[in-house]
PDB file of N, CA, C and O in Angstrom:
ATOM      1  N   ARG A   1       5.906  -5.843  -5.943  1.00  0.00           N
ATOM      2  CA  ARG A   1       6.936  -5.980  -4.606  1.00  0.00           C
ATOM      3  C   ARG A   1       6.754  -6.327  -3.186  1.00  0.00           C
ATOM      4  O   ARG A   1       5.657  -6.213  -2.639  1.00  0.00           O
ATOM      5  N   GLU A   2       7.590  -6.661  -2.704  1.00  0.00           N
ATOM      6  CA  GLU A   2       7.717  -6.957  -1.332  1.00  0.00           C
ATOM      7  C   GLU A   2       8.816  -6.078  -0.712  1.00  0.00           C
ATOM      8  O   GLU A   2       9.976  -5.954  -1.107  1.00  0.00           O
ATOM      9  N   GLY A   3       7.997  -5.279   0.724  1.00  0.00           N
ATOM     10  CA  GLY A   3       8.968  -4.342   1.429  1.00  0.00           C
ATOM     11  C   GLY A   3       9.069  -5.142   2.879  1.00  0.00           C
ATOM     12  O   GLY A   3       8.391  -6.091   3.273  1.00  0.00           O
ATOM     13  N   ARG A   4      10.084  -4.475   3.497  1.00  0.00           N
ATOM     14  CA  ARG A   4      10.701  -5.006   4.842  1.00  0.00           C
ATOM     15  C   ARG A   4       9.380  -5.079   5.772  1.00  0.00           C
ATOM     16  O   ARG A   4       8.461  -4.456   5.242  1.00  0.00           O
ATOM     17  N   LYS A   5       9.084  -5.565   6.804  1.00  0.00           N
ATOM     18  CA  LYS A   5       8.491  -5.782   7.589  1.00  0.00           C
ATOM     19  C   LYS A   5       8.444  -4.386   8.517  1.00  0.00           C
ATOM     20  O   LYS A   5       9.518  -3.935   8.917  1.00  0.00           O
ATOM     21  N   GLY A   6       7.325  -3.779   8.819  1.00  0.00           N
ATOM     22  CA  GLY A   6       7.291  -2.517   9.761  1.00  0.00           C
ATOM     23  C   GLY A   6       7.904  -1.444   8.548  1.00  0.00           C
ATOM     24  O   GLY A   6       7.704  -0.252   8.782  1.00  0.00           O
ATOM     25  N   GLY A   7       8.594  -1.764   7.343  1.00  0.00           N
ATOM     26  CA  GLY A   7       9.039  -0.562   6.615  1.00  0.00           C
ATOM     27  C   GLY A   7       7.892   0.243   6.109  1.00  0.00           C
ATOM     28  O   GLY A   7       6.731  -0.068   6.379  1.00  0.00           O
ATOM     29  N   LYS A   8       8.259   1.457   5.248  1.00  0.00           N
ATOM     30  CA  LYS A   8       7.018   2.483   4.999  1.00  0.00           C
ATOM     31  C   LYS A   8       6.867   2.620   3.312  1.00  0.00           C
ATOM     32  O   LYS A   8       7.809   2.262   2.605  1.00  0.00           O
ATOM     33  N   LEU A   9       5.987   3.004   2.891  1.00  0.00           N
ATOM     34  CA  LEU A   9       5.895   2.748   1.622  1.00  0.00           C
ATOM     35  C   LEU A   9       5.148   3.969   1.102  1.00  0.00           C
ATOM     36  O   LEU A   9       3.985   4.043   1.499  1.00  0.00           O
ATOM     37  N   ILE A  10       5.630   5.083   0.182  1.00  0.00           N
ATOM     38  CA  ILE A  10       5.138   6.019  -0.288  1.00  0.00           C
ATOM     39  C   ILE A  10       4.692   6.150  -1.682  1.00  0.00           C
ATOM     40  O   ILE A  10       5.647   6.302  -2.444  1.00  0.00           O
ATOM     41  N   THR A  11       3.499   6.138  -2.279  1.00  0.00           N
ATOM     42  CA  THR A  11       3.239   5.593  -3.397  1.00  0.00           C
ATOM     43  C   THR A  11       3.515   6.922  -4.235  1.00  0.00           C
ATOM     44  O   THR A  11       3.851   7.944  -3.636  1.00  0.00           O
ATOM     45  N   ARG A  12       3.379   6.907  -5.546  1.00  0.00           N
ATOM     46  CA  ARG A  12       4.075   7.796  -6.161  1.00  0.00           C
ATOM     47  C   ARG A  12       2.766   8.988  -6.840  1.00  0.00           C
ATOM     48  O   ARG A  12       2.967  10.068  -7.395  1.00  0.00           O
ATOM     49  N   PRO A  13       1.716   8.446  -6.603  1.00  0.00           N
ATOM     50  CA  PRO A  13       0.521   9.488  -6.852  1.00  0.00           C
ATOM     51  C   PRO A  13       0.475  10.794  -5.575  1.00  0.00           C
ATOM     52  O   PRO A  13       0.335  12.006  -5.736  1.00  0.00           O
ATOM     53  N   ARG A  14       0.618  10.144  -4.531  1.00  0.00           N
ATOM     54  CA  ARG A  14       0.741  11.046  -3.085  1.00  0.00           C
ATOM     55  C   ARG A  14       1.837  12.106  -3.475  1.00  0.00           C
ATOM     56  O   ARG A  14       1.831  13.304  -3.189  1.00  0.00           O
ATOM     57  N   VAL A  15       2.803  11.388  -4.208  1.00  0.00           N
ATOM     58  CA  VAL A  15       4.434  12.565  -4.263  1.00  0.00           C
ATOM     59  C   VAL A  15       4.078  13.010  -5.243  1.00  0.00           C
ATOM     60  O   VAL A  15       4.534  14.152  -5.306  1.00  0.00           O
ATOM     61  N   ILE A  16       3.426  12.752  -6.210  1.00  0.00           N
ATOM     62  CA  ILE A  16       3.211  13.929  -7.406  1.00  0.00           C
ATOM     63  C   ILE A  16       2.265  14.912  -6.860  1.00  0.00           C
ATOM     64  O   ILE A  16       2.501  16.116  -6.962  1.00  0.00           O
ATOM     65  N   ASN A  17       1.154  14.444  -6.258  1.00  0.00           N
ATOM     66  CA  ASN A  17       0.179  15.154  -5.813  1.00  0.00           C
ATOM     67  C   ASN A  17       0.763  16.489  -4.910  1.00  0.00           C
ATOM     68  O   ASN A  17       0.474  17.675  -5.065  1.00  0.00           O
ATOM     69  N   THR A  18       1.580  15.940  -4.029  1.00  0.00           N
ATOM     70  CA  THR A  18       2.242  16.898  -2.958  1.00  0.00           C
ATOM     71  C   THR A  18       3.099  17.736  -3.830  1.00  0.00           C
ATOM     72  O   THR A  18       3.347  18.841  -3.347  1.00  0.00           O
ATOM     73  N   PHE A  19       3.564  17.513  -4.883  1.00  0.00           N
ATOM     74  CA  PHE A  19       4.643  18.413  -5.727  1.00  0.00           C
ATOM     75  C   PHE A  19       3.809  19.226  -6.313  1.00  0.00           C
ATOM     76  O   PHE A  19       3.975  20.445  -6.274  1.00  0.00           O
ATOM     77  N   ARG A  20       2.514  18.489  -7.109  1.00  0.00           N
ATOM     78  CA  ARG A  20       2.021  19.542  -7.992  1.00  0.00           C
ATOM     79  C   ARG A  20       1.079  20.741  -7.044  1.00  0.00           C
ATOM     80  O   ARG A  20       0.782  21.824  -7.547  1.00  0.00           O
ATOM     81  N   ASN A  21       0.747  20.432  -5.876  1.00  0.00           N
ATOM     82  CA  ASN A  21       0.119  21.363  -5.075  1.00  0.00           C
ATOM     83  C   ASN A  21       1.136  22.239  -4.587  1.00  0.00           C
ATOM     84  O   ASN A  21       0.699  23.375  -4.407  1.00  0.00           O
ATOM     85  N   PHE A  22       2.080  22.127  -4.373  1.00  0.00           N
ATOM     86  CA  PHE A  22       3.270  22.857  -3.715  1.00  0.00           C
ATOM     87  C   PHE A  22       3.697  23.888  -5.100  1.00  0.00           C
ATOM     88  O   PHE A  22       4.028  25.066  -4.967  1.00  0.00           O
ATOM     89  N   CYS A  23       3.624  23.284  -6.211  1.00  0.00           N
ATOM     90  CA  CYS A  23       3.888  24.179  -7.257  1.00  0.00           C
ATOM     91  C   CYS A  23       2.681  25.128  -7.515  1.00  0.00           C
ATOM     92  O   CYS A  23       2.987  26.320  -7.526  1.00  0.00           O
ATOM     93  N   LEU A  24       1.364  24.833  -7.726  1.00  0.00           N
ATOM     94  CA  LEU A  24       0.420  25.634  -7.786  1.00  0.00           C
ATOM     95  C   LEU A  24       0.289  26.817  -6.420  1.00  0.00           C
ATOM     96  O   LEU A  24       0.073  28.021  -6.560  1.00  0.00           O
ATOM     97  N   ASP A  25       0.464  26.164  -5.254  1.00  0.00           N
ATOM     98  CA  ASP A  25       0.473  26.909  -4.341  1.00  0.00           C
ATOM     99  C   ASP A  25       1.291  28.295  -3.957  1.00  0.00           C
ATOM    100  O   ASP A  25       0.945  29.392  -3.521  1.00  0.00           O
ATOM    101  N   SER A  26       2.912  27.525  -4.448  1.00  0.00           N
ATOM    102  CA  SER A  26       3.926  28.418  -4.224  1.00  0.00           C
ATOM    103  C   SER A  26       4.336  29.511  -5.505  1.00  0.00           C
ATOM    104  O   SER A  26       4.866  30.595  -5.263  1.00  0.00           O
ATOM    105  N   PHE A  27       3.992  29.032  -6.951  1.00  0.00           N
ATOM    106  CA  PHE A  27       4.258  29.848  -7.889  1.00  0.00           C
ATOM    107  C   PHE A  27       3.332  30.271  -8.811  1.00  0.00           C
ATOM    108  O   PHE A  27       3.166  31.446  -9.140  1.00  0.00           O
ATOM    109  N   VAL A  28       2.574  29.084  -9.336  1.00  0.00           N
ATOM    110  CA  VAL A  28       1.422  29.122 -10.052  1.00  0.00           C
ATOM    111  C   VAL A  28       0.733  30.475  -9.926  1.00  0.00           C
ATOM    112  O   VAL A  28       0.977  31.545 -10.483  1.00  0.00           O
ATOM    113  N   VAL A  29      -0.334  30.077  -8.903  1.00  0.00           N
ATOM    114  CA  VAL A  29      -1.224  30.964  -8.429  1.00  0.00           C
ATOM    115  C   VAL A  29      -0.259  32.533  -8.080  1.00  0.00           C
ATOM    116  O   VAL A  29      -0.386  33.436  -8.907  1.00  0.00           O
ATOM    117  N   PRO A  30       0.554  32.742  -7.004  1.00  0.00           N
ATOM    118  CA  PRO A  30       0.864  33.668  -6.543  1.00  0.00           C
ATOM    119  C   PRO A  30       1.506  34.668  -7.985  1.00  0.00           C
ATOM    120  O   PRO A  30       1.390  35.894  -7.965  1.00  0.00           O
ATOM    121  N   VAL A  31       2.081  34.034  -9.014  1.00  0.00           N
ATOM    122  CA  VAL A  31       2.453  34.683 -10.127  1.00  0.00           C
ATOM    123  C   VAL A  31       1.020  35.314 -10.622  1.00  0.00           C
ATOM    124  O   VAL A  31       0.774  36.505 -10.434  1.00  0.00           O
ATOM    125  N   ALA A  32       0.173  34.506 -11.213  1.00  0.00           N
ATOM    126  CA  ALA A  32      -0.807  34.694 -11.731  1.00  0.00           C
ATOM    127  C   ALA A  32      -1.367  35.987 -11.092  1.00  0.00           C
ATOM    128  O   ALA A  32      -1.522  37.035 -11.720  1.00  0.00           O
ATOM    129  N   THR A  33      -1.641  35.819  -9.847  1.00  0.00           N
ATOM    130  CA  THR A  33      -2.261  36.800  -8.841  1.00  0.00           C
ATOM    131  C   THR A  33      -1.477  38.247  -9.266  1.00  0.00           C
ATOM    132  O   THR A  33      -2.021  39.345  -9.382  1.00  0.00           O
ATOM    133  N   VAL A  34      -0.185  37.960  -9.445  1.00  0.00           N
ATOM    134  CA  VAL A  34       0.645  39.383  -9.384  1.00  0.00           C
ATOM    135  C   VAL A  34       0.304  39.992 -10.855  1.00  0.00           C
ATOM    136  O   VAL A  34       0.359  41.197 -11.101  1.00  0.00           O
ATOM    137  N   CYS A  35       0.006  39.161 -11.635  1.00  0.00           N
ATOM    138  CA  CYS A  35      -0.379  39.489 -13.089  1.00  0.00           C
ATOM    139  C   CYS A  35      -1.795  40.248 -13.416  1.00  0.00           C
ATOM    140  O   CYS A  35      -2.096  40.978 -14.360  1.00  0.00           O
ATOM    141  N   GLY A  36      -2.568  39.791 -12.257  1.00  0.00           N
ATOM    142  CA  GLY A  36      -3.806  40.144 -12.387  1.00  0.00           C
ATOM    143  C   GLY A  36      -4.833  38.974 -13.016  1.00  0.00           C
ATOM    144  O   GLY A  36      -5.912  39.177 -13.572  1.00  0.00           O
ATOM    145  N   LEU A  37      -4.153  37.646 -12.752  1.00  0.00           N
ATOM    146  CA  LEU A  37      -5.315  36.493 -13.130  1.00  0.00           C
ATOM    147  C   LEU A  37      -5.460  35.432 -12.360  1.00  0.00           C
ATOM    148  O   LEU A  37      -5.643  34.246 -12.636  1.00  0.00           O
ATOM    149  N   ARG A  38      -5.342  36.083 -11.212  1.00  0.00           N
ATOM    150  CA  ARG A  38      -5.605  34.781 -10.181  1.00  0.00           C
ATOM    151  C   ARG A  38      -6.612  34.036 -10.258  1.00  0.00           C
ATOM    152  O   ARG A  38      -6.521  32.848  -9.948  1.00  0.00           O
ATOM    153  N   ASP A  39      -7.850  34.623 -10.718  1.00  0.00           N
ATOM    154  CA  ASP A  39      -9.113  33.737 -10.995  1.00  0.00           C
ATOM    155  C   ASP A  39      -8.862  32.859 -11.892  1.00  0.00           C
ATOM    156  O   ASP A  39      -9.481  31.795 -11.885  1.00  0.00           O
ATOM    157  N   GLU A  40      -7.964  33.117 -12.780  1.00  0.00           N
ATOM    158  CA  GLU A  40      -8.198  31.885 -14.114  1.00  0.00           C
ATOM    159  C   GLU A  40      -6.764  30.820 -14.033  1.00  0.00           C
ATOM    160  O   GLU A  40      -6.269  30.228 -14.992  1.00  0.00           O
ATOM    161  N   TYR A  41      -6.293  30.787 -12.614  1.00  0.00           N
ATOM    162  CA  TYR A  41      -5.304  30.115 -12.171  1.00  0.00           C
ATOM    163  C   TYR A  41      -6.119  29.373 -10.703  1.00  0.00           C
ATOM    164  O   TYR A  41      -6.275  28.152 -10.661  1.00  0.00           O
ATOM    165  N   ALA A  42      -6.398  29.909 -10.028  1.00  0.00           N
ATOM    166  CA  ALA A  42      -6.854  29.568  -8.790  1.00  0.00           C
ATOM    167  C   ALA A  42      -7.801  28.499  -8.262  1.00  0.00           C
ATOM    168  O   ALA A  42      -8.038  28.226  -7.085  1.00  0.00           O
ATOM    169  N   TYR A  43      -8.403  27.829  -9.612  1.00  0.00           N
ATOM    170  CA  TYR A  43      -9.409  27.057 -10.031  1.00  0.00           C
ATOM    171  C   TYR A  43      -8.702  25.713 -10.445  1.00  0.00           C
ATOM    172  O   TYR A  43      -9.480  24.769 -10.580  1.00  0.00           O
ATOM    173  N   LEU A  44      -7.650  25.507 -10.625  1.00  0.00           N
ATOM    174  CA  LEU A  44      -6.928  24.359 -11.223  1.00  0.00           C
ATOM    175  C   LEU A  44      -6.529  23.357  -9.913  1.00  0.00           C
ATOM    176  O   LEU A  44      -6.454  22.167 -10.218  1.00  0.00           O
ATOM    177  N   LYS A  45      -6.319  23.621  -8.793  1.00  0.00           N
ATOM    178  CA  LYS A  45      -6.380  22.768  -7.811  1.00  0.00           C
ATOM    179  C   LYS A  45      -7.346  21.731  -7.596  1.00  0.00           C
ATOM    180  O   LYS A  45      -7.312  20.515  -7.785  1.00  0.00           O
ATOM    181  N   PRO A  46      -8.519  22.792  -7.001  1.00  0.00           N
ATOM    182  CA  PRO A  46      -9.421  21.731  -6.734  1.00  0.00           C
ATOM    183  C   PRO A  46     -10.269  21.201  -8.147  1.00  0.00           C
ATOM    184  O   PRO A  46     -11.154  20.364  -7.965  1.00  0.00           O
ATOM    185  N   SER A  47     -10.014  21.663  -9.489  1.00  0.00           N
ATOM    186  CA  SER A  47      -9.991  20.963 -10.665  1.00  0.00           C
ATOM    187  C   SER A  47      -9.325  19.779 -10.779  1.00  0.00           C
ATOM    188  O   SER A  47      -9.767  18.808 -11.393  1.00  0.00           O
ATOM    189  N   ILE A  48      -8.336  19.821 -10.243  1.00  0.00           N
ATOM    190  CA  ILE A  48      -7.092  18.778 -10.584  1.00  0.00           C
ATOM    191  C   ILE A  48      -7.765  17.523  -9.816  1.00  0.00           C
ATOM    192  O   ILE A  48      -7.813  16.358 -10.209  1.00  0.00           O
ATOM    193  N   LYS A  49      -8.204  17.999  -8.777  1.00  0.00           N
ATOM    194  CA  LYS A  49      -8.520  16.843  -7.295  1.00  0.00           C
ATOM    195  C   LYS A  49      -9.541  16.246  -7.795  1.00  0.00           C
ATOM    196  O   LYS A  49      -9.566  15.020  -7.687  1.00  0.00           O
ATOM    197  N   GLY A  50     -10.617  16.908  -8.453  1.00  0.00           N
ATOM    198  CA  GLY A  50     -11.677  16.130  -8.514  1.00  0.00           C
ATOM    199  C   GLY A  50     -11.694  15.452  -9.933  1.00  0.00           C
ATOM    200  O   GLY A  50     -12.766  14.920 -10.220  1.00  0.00           O
ATOM    201  N   TYR A  51     -10.564  15.371 -10.988  1.00  0.00           N
ATOM    202  CA  TYR A  51     -10.964  14.935 -12.114  1.00  0.00           C
ATOM    203  C   TYR A  51     -10.180  13.406 -11.814  1.00  0.00           C
ATOM    204  O   TYR A  51      -9.326  13.070 -10.993  1.00  0.00           O
ATOM    205  N   PRO A  52     -10.807  12.776 -12.743  1.00  0.00           N
ATOM    206  CA  PRO A  52     -10.559  10.905 -12.619  1.00  0.00           C
ATOM    207  C   PRO A  52      -9.168  10.794 -12.822  1.00  0.00           C
ATOM    208  O   PRO A  52      -8.433  11.653 -13.308  1.00  0.00           O
ATOM    209  N   ASP A  53      -8.787   9.395 -12.314  1.00  0.00           N
ATOM    210  CA  ASP A  53      -7.376   9.227 -12.442  1.00  0.00           C
ATOM    211  C   ASP A  53      -7.134   8.502 -13.720  1.00  0.00           C
ATOM    212  O   ASP A  53      -8.130   8.544 -14.441  1.00  0.00           O
ATOM    213  N   GLY A  54      -6.160   7.870 -14.217  1.00  0.00           N
ATOM    214  CA  GLY A  54      -5.913   7.103 -15.290  1.00  0.00           C
ATOM    215  C   GLY A  54      -6.910   5.937 -15.597  1.00  0.00           C
ATOM    216  O   GLY A  54      -7.565   5.680 -16.607  1.00  0.00           O
ATOM    217  N   ASP A  55      -6.794   5.279 -14.303  1.00  0.00           N
ATOM    218  CA  ASP A  55      -7.466   3.891 -14.249  1.00  0.00           C
ATOM    219  C   ASP A  55      -8.859   3.909 -14.361  1.00  0.00           C
ATOM    220  O   ASP A  55      -9.521   2.998 -14.858  1.00  0.00           O
ATOM    221  N   ALA A  56      -9.384   5.141 -13.810  1.00  0.00           N
ATOM    222  CA  ALA A  56     -10.862   5.568 -13.745  1.00  0.00           C
ATOM    223  C   ALA A  56     -11.141   5.815 -15.511  1.00  0.00           C
ATOM    224  O   ALA A  56     -12.057   5.287 -16.142  1.00  0.00           O
ATOM    225  N   LEU A  57     -10.174   6.681 -16.035  1.00  0.00           N
ATOM    226  CA  LEU A  57     -10.454   7.284 -17.360  1.00  0.00           C
ATOM    227  C   LEU A  57     -10.471   5.880 -18.503  1.00  0.00           C
ATOM    228  O   LEU A  57     -11.276   5.676 -19.411  1.00  0.00           O
ATOM    229  N   VAL A  58      -9.699   5.334 -18.227  1.00  0.00           N
ATOM    230  CA  VAL A  58      -9.357   3.950 -18.971  1.00  0.00           C
ATOM    231  C   VAL A  58     -11.030   3.075 -18.813  1.00  0.00           C
ATOM    232  O   VAL A  58     -11.623   2.674 -19.814  1.00  0.00           O
ATOM    233  N   ALA A  59     -11.467   2.940 -17.693  1.00  0.00           N
ATOM    234  CA  ALA A  59     -12.680   2.338 -17.184  1.00  0.00           C
ATOM    235  C   ALA A  59     -13.819   2.919 -18.112  1.00  0.00           C
ATOM    236  O   ALA A  59     -14.490   2.176 -18.829  1.00  0.00           O
ATOM    237  N   MET A  60     -13.971   4.053 -18.070  1.00  0.00           N
ATOM    238  CA  MET A  60     -14.984   5.112 -18.578  1.00  0.00           C
ATOM    239  C   MET A  60     -14.716   4.894 -20.032  1.00  0.00           C
ATOM    240  O   MET A  60     -15.682   4.476 -20.671  1.00  0.00           O
ATOM    241  N   ALA A  61     -13.948   5.029 -20.482  1.00  0.00           N
ATOM    242  CA  ALA A  61     -13.582   4.999 -21.939  1.00  0.00           C
ATOM    243  C   ALA A  61     -13.999   3.388 -22.406  1.00  0.00           C
ATOM    244  O   ALA A  61     -14.620   3.205 -23.453  1.00  0.00           O
ATOM    245  N   ARG A  62     -13.718   2.600 -21.794  1.00  0.00           N
ATOM    246  CA  ARG A  62     -14.107   1.004 -22.327  1.00  0.00           C
ATOM    247  C   ARG A  62     -15.450   0.560 -22.139  1.00  0.00           C
ATOM    248  O   ARG A  62     -16.035  -0.160 -22.948  1.00  0.00           O
ATOM    249  N   ASP A  63     -15.925   0.973 -21.106  1.00  0.00           N
ATOM    250  CA  ASP A  63     -17.042   0.482 -20.259  1.00  0.00           C
ATOM    251  C   ASP A  63     -18.449   1.755 -20.748  1.00  0.00           C
ATOM    252  O   ASP A  63     -19.572   1.475 -21.169  1.00  0.00           O
ATOM    253  N   GLY A  64     -17.918   2.985 -20.523  1.00  0.00           N
ATOM    254  CA  GLY A  64     -19.105   3.633 -20.687  1.00  0.00           C
ATOM    255  C   GLY A  64     -19.030   4.316 -22.228  1.00  0.00           C
ATOM    256  O   GLY A  64     -20.116   4.631 -22.716  1.00  0.00           O
ATOM    257  N   ALA A  65     -18.100   4.504 -22.837  1.00  0.00           N
ATOM    258  CA  ALA A  65     -18.129   5.114 -24.416  1.00  0.00           C
ATOM    259  C   ALA A  65     -17.920   3.893 -25.379  1.00  0.00           C
ATOM    260  O   ALA A  65     -18.043   4.170 -26.572  1.00  0.00           O
ATOM    261  N   GLY A  66     -17.589   2.423 -25.029  1.00  0.00           N
ATOM    262  CA  GLY A  66     -17.315   1.784 -26.054  1.00  0.00           C
ATOM    263  C   GLY A  66     -16.179   1.344 -26.748  1.00  0.00           C
ATOM    264  O   GLY A  66     -16.053   0.403 -27.532  1.00  0.00           O
ATOM    265  N   PHE A  67     -15.183   2.365 -26.242  1.00  0.00           N
ATOM    266  CA  PHE A  67     -13.879   2.099 -27.101  1.00  0.00           C
ATOM    267  C   PHE A  67     -13.070   0.626 -26.640  1.00  0.00           C
ATOM    268  O   PHE A  67     -12.761   0.213 -25.523  1.00  0.00           O
ATOM    269  N   LYS A  68     -12.896   0.103 -27.855  1.00  0.00           N
ATOM    270  CA  LYS A  68     -12.147  -1.297 -27.565  1.00  0.00           C
ATOM    271  C   LYS A  68     -11.014  -1.400 -26.903  1.00  0.00           C
ATOM    272  O   LYS A  68     -10.725  -2.318 -26.136  1.00  0.00           O
ATOM    273  N   GLN A  69     -10.260  -0.349 -27.214  1.00  0.00           N
ATOM    274  CA  GLN A  69      -9.112  -0.416 -26.395  1.00  0.00           C
ATOM    275  C   GLN A  69      -8.513   0.910 -25.842  1.00  0.00           C
ATOM    276  O   GLN A  69      -8.176   1.726 -26.700  1.00  0.00           O
ATOM    277  N   ALA A  70      -8.332   1.244 -24.547  1.00  0.00           N
ATOM    278  CA  ALA A  70      -7.577   2.145 -23.712  1.00  0.00           C
ATOM    279  C   ALA A  70      -6.702   2.009 -22.930  1.00  0.00           C
ATOM    280  O   ALA A  70      -6.595   0.995 -22.239  1.00  0.00           O
ATOM    281  N   GLU A  71      -5.620   3.346 -22.861  1.00  0.00           N
ATOM    282  CA  GLU A  71      -4.570   2.862 -22.026  1.00  0.00           C
ATOM    283  C   GLU A  71      -4.193   4.406 -21.690  1.00  0.00           C
ATOM    284  O   GLU A  71      -4.166   5.350 -22.479  1.00  0.00           O
ATOM    285  N   PHE A  72      -3.923   4.398 -20.368  1.00  0.00           N
ATOM    286  CA  PHE A  72      -3.838   5.928 -20.043  1.00  0.00           C
ATOM    287  C   PHE A  72      -1.927   5.812 -19.622  1.00  0.00           C
ATOM    288  O   PHE A  72      -1.395   5.096 -18.773  1.00  0.00           O
ATOM    289  N   VAL A  73      -1.272   6.818 -20.596  1.00  0.00           N
ATOM    290  CA  VAL A  73       0.273   6.551 -20.687  1.00  0.00           C
ATOM    291  C   VAL A  73       0.546   8.042 -19.806  1.00  0.00           C
ATOM    292  O   VAL A  73       0.093   9.099 -20.245  1.00  0.00           O
ATOM    293  N   GLU A  74       1.404   7.979 -18.414  1.00  0.00           N
ATOM    294  CA  GLU A  74       2.008   9.028 -17.860  1.00  0.00           C
ATOM    295  C   GLU A  74       2.805   9.631 -18.868  1.00  0.00           C
ATOM    296  O   GLU A  74       3.234   9.204 -19.940  1.00  0.00           O
ATOM    297  N   MET A  75       2.933  11.018 -18.123  1.00  0.00           N
ATOM    298  CA  MET A  75       4.316  11.693 -18.827  1.00  0.00           C
ATOM    299  C   MET A  75       4.694  12.384 -17.611  1.00  0.00           C
ATOM    300  O   MET A  75       4.215  12.133 -16.506  1.00  0.00           O
ATOM    301  N   ALA A  76       5.759  13.453 -17.906  1.00  0.00           N
ATOM    302  CA  ALA A  76       6.419  14.315 -16.947  1.00  0.00           C
ATOM    303  C   ALA A  76       6.295  13.913 -15.713  1.00  0.00           C
ATOM    304  O   ALA A  76       5.921  14.623 -14.780  1.00  0.00           O
ATOM    305  N   GLY A  77       6.715  12.344 -15.631  1.00  0.00           N
ATOM    306  CA  GLY A  77       6.776  11.652 -14.255  1.00  0.00           C
ATOM    307  C   GLY A  77       5.592  11.665 -13.135  1.00  0.00           C
ATOM    308  O   GLY A  77       5.616  11.603 -11.906  1.00  0.00           O
ATOM    309  N   GLY A  78       4.536  11.774 -14.106  1.00  0.00           N
ATOM    310  CA  GLY A  78       3.312  11.577 -13.359  1.00  0.00           C
ATOM    311  C   GLY A  78       2.703  12.425 -13.229  1.00  0.00           C
ATOM    312  O   GLY A  78       1.630  12.222 -12.660  1.00  0.00           O
ATOM    313  N   LEU A  79       3.049  13.948 -13.707  1.00  0.00           N
ATOM    314  CA  LEU A  79       2.173  14.912 -13.885  1.00  0.00           C
ATOM    315  C   LEU A  79       1.356  15.503 -14.720  1.00  0.00           C
ATOM    316  O   LEU A  79       0.711  16.528 -14.496  1.00  0.00           O
ATOM    317  N   MET A  80       1.374  14.767 -15.850  1.00  0.00           N
ATOM    318  CA  MET A  80      -0.150  14.645 -16.566  1.00  0.00           C
ATOM    319  C   MET A  80       0.008  13.293 -17.324  1.00  0.00           C
ATOM    320  O   MET A  80       0.872  12.430 -17.163  1.00  0.00           O
ATOM    321  N   GLY A  81      -0.913  13.319 -18.084  1.00  0.00           N
ATOM    322  CA  GLY A  81      -1.411  12.129 -18.895  1.00  0.00           C
ATOM    323  C   GLY A  81      -1.649  12.491 -19.971  1.00  0.00           C
ATOM    324  O   GLY A  81      -1.657  13.643 -20.406  1.00  0.00           O
ATOM    325  N   ALA A  82      -1.988  10.955 -20.790  1.00  0.00           N
ATOM    326  CA  ALA A  82      -2.825  11.048 -22.101  1.00  0.00           C
ATOM    327  C   ALA A  82      -3.620   9.579 -22.398  1.00  0.00           C
ATOM    328  O   ALA A  82      -3.089   8.476 -22.526  1.00  0.00           O
ATOM    329  N   LEU A  83      -4.876   9.873 -22.458  1.00  0.00           N
ATOM    330  CA  LEU A  83      -5.617   8.697 -22.748  1.00  0.00           C
ATOM    331  C   LEU A  83      -5.801   8.561 -24.144  1.00  0.00           C
ATOM    332  O   LEU A  83      -6.326   9.269 -25.003  1.00  0.00           O
ATOM    333  N   VAL A  84      -5.043   7.102 -24.140  1.00  0.00           N
ATOM    334  CA  VAL A  84      -4.761   6.624 -26.141  1.00  0.00           C
ATOM    335  C   VAL A  84      -6.029   5.814 -26.241  1.00  0.00           C
ATOM    336  O   VAL A  84      -6.296   4.995 -25.362  1.00  0.00           O
ATOM    337  N   LEU A  85      -6.652   5.967 -27.054  1.00  0.00           N
ATOM    338  CA  LEU A  85      -8.190   5.260 -27.655  1.00  0.00           C
ATOM    339  C   LEU A  85      -7.879   4.392 -28.648  1.00  0.00           C
ATOM    340  O   LEU A  85      -6.813   4.407 -29.264  1.00  0.00           O
ATOM    341  N   GLU A  86      -8.780   3.632 -28.825  1.00  0.00           N
ATOM    342  CA  GLU A  86      -8.973   2.897 -30.249  1.00  0.00           C
ATOM    343  C   GLU A  86     -10.552   2.337 -30.365  1.00  0.00           C
ATOM    344  O   GLU A  86     -10.865   1.384 -29.651  1.00  0.00           O
ATOM    345  N   LYS A  87     -11.232   2.744 -30.983  1.00  0.00           N
ATOM    346  CA  LYS A  87     -12.856   2.760 -31.341  1.00  0.00           C
ATOM    347  C   LYS A  87     -12.850   1.323 -31.831  1.00  0.00           C
ATOM    348  O   LYS A  87     -13.889   0.806 -32.240  1.00  0.00           O
TER     349      LYS A  87
END
């Protein structure tokens, strides 16, 4: 697609990451803390940040693990996804 000259574009991953971080910081970890489970949920944000994206997972499956077909399917508006593989 082509945008207007001088226009701005917000890519979906940034929006999704912002929303996910907001949910983790504002709801998930605070509720877990109240329930005495902070440590069980506080690791999620840095863990998700360090996890490979869909394109990287597809490349690893094809190039590194030898799958002949690999596809990353986004779900829940990009909040999660599934790697579909065929050997």
